[in-house]
N, C-alpha and C positions, 0 to 999 in steps of 0.2 A: 080632686080627691088626693089627700096626702098618702104617699106610699112609703114603705119601709125599705125601699131599694132605689138605686139609680143605675141607669144604663151607661156603661163606660166602654169606649172603643180601644182595643189594643191590637197591635199586630203580633205575630208569633215571636219575632225577635225581642220585642219589649217584654213579653211574658217570660221568655227564657232569661233575660237579663235580671228581671225582678226575682225570679227563683234563685239565680246565682247569688244575688245580693242578700237573699234571705227575707225580703219583704213580702214575698208570697210563700206561705207555708201550708202545712196540712194538719188541721186539728183531727185527731185520729177518729174521724167519723167514718171514713172508708179506709180499708187496709191499704198499706203502701205496696200493693202488688199490681203489676201491669198485666195487660191482656196477653193472650197467646200471640206469638209473632205474626201469625197470619192475619190477625185482626189489626195489628199495627200496620202491616203491609197495605191492607185495604184502606186504612185511614190516610196513608200517604198518597194512595192512588186517588182518593176523593179530593184531597187538597190539590194535587197536581192538575186534576180536571176542573178545578174551580167550583166543586160542589160545596154546599153548606154542610158543616159537620157538627152543628149544635153550638149552644152557648155554654159559658161557665157561670157558676154561681159562687161568689166569694162573700166573705163576712169581714167587714171592716172593724177590727178590734185589735188594739196594740197591747192589751194587757191580759192575755190569756196564758195560763201555764200549760206545760205539757204539749207544746206544739211540735209536730214532727216535720222535718224538711223532706222534700222530694229528693230521691237519689240517696247516696250513702256518704257523701262528703259533709263535713261540718260547714254550716252557713256562717256568713259574716255578722249577721245580727238577727234579732228576734223578728218573727213575721208579724205584720199588722194587717195583711190580707190573707185570710184563711180559706182554703178551698172547701166548700160545702158539697158541691156537685160538679162532676167533670174531672175528678182526680185521675181516673184511669186514662182518659185521653191526654191530659196535660203531662202526666208522668211519662207516657209513651213518647210524646213529642219531645219532651226534654231529654229523655234517654237517648233518642236517635240523634238529635241535633248536637248534643254535647258528647256523644259517644261514651256516656257514663254508665256505670253499673247501677242496676236497680235491684230491689228485693223481690224475688220470685215467690210464688205461693208455697213452695217447699222451704221457704225461709233461707234460701241460698241466693247469693248475688250472681248476676250474669249481665252480659251486654246483649242488646237487641241488634241483630245484623239484618239489614235489608239491602238487597241488590237492585240495580236499575239497568234496564235494557233501553238505551236511547234510540235504537233503531226502531223498536216497536213501541216505545214509550210505556214500558211495562215494569212493574215492581214484583219482586219475588223474594221469598225466604230461601236462602241458598241451600242447595243439596250438593252432592258430589259432582253431578253433571254440570250444574250452573257454575260451580267454582272453577271448572276447567273451560268454561265457555267464554271466549274473548268478546262476545257481544254484550256481556254484562259488566257493569262497573260494580266491583265486589262489595263495597260498603259505602252507602250514601252519607254516613256520618262524617266521612272525611271532608265532604264539601263545605262543612260549616266549622271546621277547626280553625283556630287562630292562624293568621298569616298564610292561609291557603291561597295559592295562585290558581284560580279557576281556569285560566287560559292554558296554563301548563298541564293541568289535569286533562283538559280536552285534547290537547296536542298529544300527550302520552297515550291516551286511550286510542285515538285514531291511528297513531303510528303502530301500536301493537295490533290493532284490528287489521291493518293493511298486510300484516304478515300472514293472515289467515284467509282473508277474502278481498275481493276487489272493492275499493271504496271510491265511488264517483264523487265529483264535486258537489252534486246535488245531495248525496247521502251525507257527506261531511258537513254540509250546512245544516242539514236536519239534526245531526248529532250535536252540533254546537248549540242550536236553538233549544234542544231538549235539555241539555245540561244547564243552560242559563235559566230556563224555566224552573227547573228543579232547584237550583241555587236560590232563586227568588222566592221560594216558599217561605222564607224567613219574613217576608212582608205580607203574608196571608192575614186578612183582617178577621178579628174575633169580636163578638159581642160578649161583654161580661156584665152580669147583674150583680152589683155590690150591695149586700145587705147592710143596713145602717148599724153603726156601733151602738145605737140606742136600744137595740133589741138584745135580749139576754140569751144565755146558752140554751135554755129549754126551748125558746122560740126558734132558735137555729135548728135544733134537733127536729122540731116539729115541721119546719119548712122542708128539711131534708127528706123526712118520711113522706110528706105529702107529694113532693115532686116525684120521687122514685116510685111511689105507689100508683101514680098516673101512667107511668111507662112500664118499665120492667119491675114487676111487683117484687118487693122484698118480703121475706117471711118474718114471723114475729121475733125469731132469734136475732135477726139483723136489727130490728127495732131496738131491742134491749141492748145490744152491743153499741148501738148509736148513743143511747143514754149513758152507758158506761164510759164511752169515750169522752163525753163532755163533763160528766160529774165525777167519774172515778177511773181516770186513765190508767192508773196503776193496776187496777183489777183486770182491765182488758189486756194489758201487757202481760200480766201473769198467766192469763189463759193462753195467749199466743206462745209464750215461752214454754209452757208445759207441753203444748201440742208439737212445737218444734223439737223439743228434747225427746219426745216419744218416737221420733222418726229414725233415730240412729243409736246403736248401742255404744257404750263407752266403757273403758276399763278403769276410769279414775273416779267418777262421781256416781252417786245414786241418781237414776233418771227414771221416768215413766216408761221407757222403752219395753216393749214386749212383742210377742209374735202373734197376738190375737187381734189387736185393733190399734190403728193409728187414729186417735181421736182428733176431732176438729174443735176449734174454740166454742162454736155454738153447741156442740154436744156436751162438752164439759160444763157449759153454762146451764144446760138443762139439769145436769146432776146437782149443781149448786142451788138452782131454783127449787127443785123437788125437795131437797133437804130443808131449805129455809122456809118455804111457804106451803109445802105439800100440794103443789100445783104442777100440772103438766101442760095445760093450755097456756102458752106463752102470751096470748093476747091479754090475759088477766095481769100477767106480770108487768107488761109495759105500762099498764095503768097504775099498778101498785107502786112501781118505782118512780112514777111521776108524782106520787103523793096523793093518788085518788082513792077515796073510800068507795069500795065496790057497792056498798049498800046505799049510801047517800048520793054518790056521784060528785061529792065535793073534793076539791084539791087542797092540800095543806103542805107548806114547806117543811114543817116539823115532821109530818108523817113521812114525807119523802126521805128525809135524813135518817129517820128510824129504820125505814125499810132497807135503805142502802147499807146501814150498819149490820142489819140482819143478814143481808146477802154477803157482806164481807166475811162474816164469821163462817157462814156455810161454805163459801168458796175456799177458804183456808183449809177446811177439812176435805173438800172434794179434790183439791190439788195436792193433798198430803201424799207423798210418795209411798209411805208405809201402808196407808189405807188402800191405795191403788193396787199395790202388788199383793196384799193379802186377798183382795177381791179377785185378782187374776188367778190366784191359787184356787179359789172356789170354783172358777170356771173349769180349770184343769181337773179338779176333783170330780166335776160333772162329766168328765171324759172329753171335753173340748180342748184339745191341745194343739189344734192346727187351725190357722185362719181360714182355710178352705172349708171348714165345717160350719162357719158362721153364716147363716142365711140372712140375718138382719142385725145390724149394729144397734138398732133400737133395743133389742133384747138385752144386749150388754149394758148399755147406758142406763136403762130403766132398772135393771137388776142392781146396778151400782147404787142407785138412789136408795133402794131398800137396804143394801149393805150399810150405807152411811147412816141411815135412820137407826138401824139396829145397833150399830157400833157407837155412834156419836150421841144420839139422844137417849138410848135405853141401855147402853153399856152391856149389851149381850156378850157373853163369853165368846172369845174369838173362835175357839174350836167348834162350838155349837153353831155359831153364826155362819161359818164357812160351809158347814154341812147343810144348814138350812138354805143358804143362798144357792148352793149347788143344786139342791132339789128344785128351788124356784126357777133357776135359769133353765134347767132341763125341761121343766113343765112349759115355760114360756116358749122355748125353742120348738119343742115337738108339737105344740098346739098352735104355733104362729100367733101368739097372744098379742104381740105388738107389731104386726105386719100390715093389717088392713087399715084401721083408723087408730094409729098408735097413741096420739094425744088423748083421744076420747077414752080408750081403754085404760091408759095410765091415770087419767083424771079420776075415773071411777075407782081404780085401785087405791089411789092416794086418799080419796074421800073416806075410805074405810079406816084410815089410820089417823085422821084428824082428832079423833076422840080417844085414841090409845094413850094410856098413862104409864105403863110399865113394861118391862122386858117380856114377861110371860104373856101378856095380852098381845104384844107384837108377834111373838113366836106362834101363838095359837091362831092368830088371824091369818098369817101367811100359810100355815098348814091347812087351815080351813079352805082357803082358796085353792091350794094345790089339790087337795082331796076332792074338791068339787069338780075338778077338770079331769083328773086321772082316775076315772071310775072303772069298774069292771067292764062296762060297755065300751069304754074307750079302748081298753086293751084287746077285747075280743071282736069288736065290730069296727069302730072308727079307724084305728090304726091300720088293720089289714086293708081297709078300703083306701086309706091314704097312700099305702104302698103300691096301689095299682096305677102306676104312672111310669113314664119313661124320662121324667125330668131328673137330670143329674143334680139339680139344686133343691131337691125336695127336703124339707126339714125332717121328715120322717126317716129319710135315708141317712142324713147326718146324725140323727139320734141313734140310729143303729151303729154307725161307726163309733160314736162316742161310747156306746154300750160295750163294744168290743174292747175299748180302752179300759173301761171300768172293770171288766171281767178278766183283764190281763190275758185276753185271747191271743192265740197265735194266728198268723196269717194262714190262709188255706194252703195246705201242703208244705207249710214252712215250720221251722224250729224257732223263729223269731217272733216276738210279740208285735201286734199291730201298732201299739203306741210307740214302740222303738223305731219301727220302719216309717211311721208317718209323723215323726216328731218335727215340729216347725224348725226352720233354720237349716235343715239338711238340703244340700243342693248337689245334684249329679246330672249326668247326661240322660240317665234313665230314672224315672220315679221308682223308689224302692218297692212300693206296692202299686199294682195296676188293677183297674177294674177288668175282670176276666168274664167273658160270656160263658156261663156254665154249659149252656147249649150254644155252641159257636154260631156266630152270625151266618157265616158261609154255609154251614151245614143246615141251619134252619131255612135259609133261602132256597137251598136245593130241595128242601122238603115242603115247600109251599108257604112258608112264613116269610112274606116279602116286605111287609110294612115295617118301617123303623120303629114306630110306636109299639110294635109287638115284639120284635126281637131285641129291642133295647129296654124292655121292662126292667126296672131296677131289681125286681126279684130274680132276674136272670144273671145278676152280677155278683161276683165275690171278689175279695181282695187277695191277690196272689202276687208273689214276687215276679218281677218283670221277666226273668229268665224262664220261669215256668210258663208264663203267659205265651211267650214266643214258642216254646217247645210244644205246647198243646195245640197251637195253631187252630185248624178247623176240624180236628178230630171230634167225633161224637163222644158223649160221656162214657158210654159202656166200653169204648176202646181205650180212652186215656186213664180212666179212674183206677183200674186195677194196678197200673204201674205206680201211681202215686200213693195208693194205700199201702204198698209194701214198705214205705218209709216209716210206718208207725205200727205199734202193736194194737191189739183190738181196743184196749181201754183208751189209748191216745186218740185213735181214730173216732171212737164213740164221742169223746169230748169235742173233737173237731167238728163232728156232725152237728152237735148242739150249738157251738159258737156260730157256725156258718149256716145254721138253719136248714140243714139238708135233710129232707124226708128219707126214711128208710127205703132203700132200693130206688132212689130218685133217678138214677141213670137209666132205669127201665121205664119210667113214666112217660106218658104223652106230655107234650110241652104245656098245654093249658092246665092240666091237672097239677103238674109240677109247680106252676106259678101260684095257683090257688093255695096249695099246701105250704109252699115256702113262705108266702106272706104271713100266714098264721104263725109259723115258727119264728120268723123274724120278730113279729110282735111279742112273742113269748120271751125271746132273748132280751128285748128292750125292757120288758116288764121286770125280768129278773135283775137286770142291771140297775134299774131304778130302785127296786127293793133293797139292793145292796147299799145304795146311797142312804136309804132310810134307816 
């Protein structure tokens, strides 16, 4: 039976030499990021012990554009063997044997340092203790550098070791053998399956998907990024550049950096796909971008080109810096000015899709659109709309917009969905019940904090606004605002409330400045409250009672009654804040 591959034998040194020459390259099917150093350590441990570490899959093709090389140096010539599977392993091996920088997941360059203990024949990622330990050779990369004298390395290591411990002849021999065994890893044999140059880019992508789906399953976003790498490498690069630039602020250029989300390429891809195709289930998009008609099941080269053109236009809008920052303003308008308030990034990315649809496709007035998206995001967050089965929920939402033809229909449809969720029963029944929790990551709690921002509320017992004290980017030894037990934990425990799920109910917390939190300590409310009330006149304190949902004479209530009443009042504060958005 004819096959589309051949089995070729390499040793590690010949693989490294071919990478150096540039004859082995990386078609951007996998990202040029290496594993965590601990995984690289385990890989070298397996090699040293003679264990099998898997095969590589290459593609024999000398005429492909957009091929990336491993590492960060320029290569001598274009690659004609392209890595389809095993890039992480081979990049890690290359980085260590060459001592060369590689590109990390945060888009920064770094070297991988692995140490070796020849006495115990053990590899480690160095920490402070290992760096001072004479039993460890500090960087195994040195052993494969040009003109290295392995015998001098061994002699110097043993000489230094003798300054710390007694080294017998037997131990010295063991050390010599361990170093030579490590050095000879460059002769470790590998099997490489080379795909024929007769197959095309799409077949290569399909093989990649099939192989990885049999082992570590890839999600549908990875599938689409695979296709982009083969058919539209520039688009994949633009996604990665956008996400890299979103990580760090700059004073010179416009960037997507913000304090609410650091997006990933697959997340921005979802935004592009949602705008282009009104689809959220990426399994459909993989088929669409391969040129498949979802109704007939037939593939077409012409259809694939048209669909990629559609994605290109959508991605240009999704990665537009101005669109991105106007959308971020809408989130802040909804009261979410701090990354710690975000319970799910899905709520952000899927809300961005609707922002783009409104702005790009229907030209909704920017002022009105930001107000609308602020309401939508607030609703999505407080109801957990995209937390359980996010793709299914978004697919259903987008289906409603496939027949929309103008801006007013778009606005009306979003408002209809919002109103169907935030009903009178939601405010009076559902939300108070949702607040009956001790989870500090509760969406209803974050919605309350966002509401305090919307209402320009002051911190409890403070003259400063919550949004000023909780602004993202502020860093100090103490948090400007801290969660304070209104009924202190120690006092509750002394009075029989001993379970953390009870004394840590979120209805028992309020935001106070750290200095007040320390001063209150474990005093009961009727002891400390009178002191802090003196900071404010009656009208000011009455307003503070509303913002912080404090029932009248709450300090005299029994604890369970206080929790029940405060949950209702918190829900009322959130409702008032939402109505202000409206």
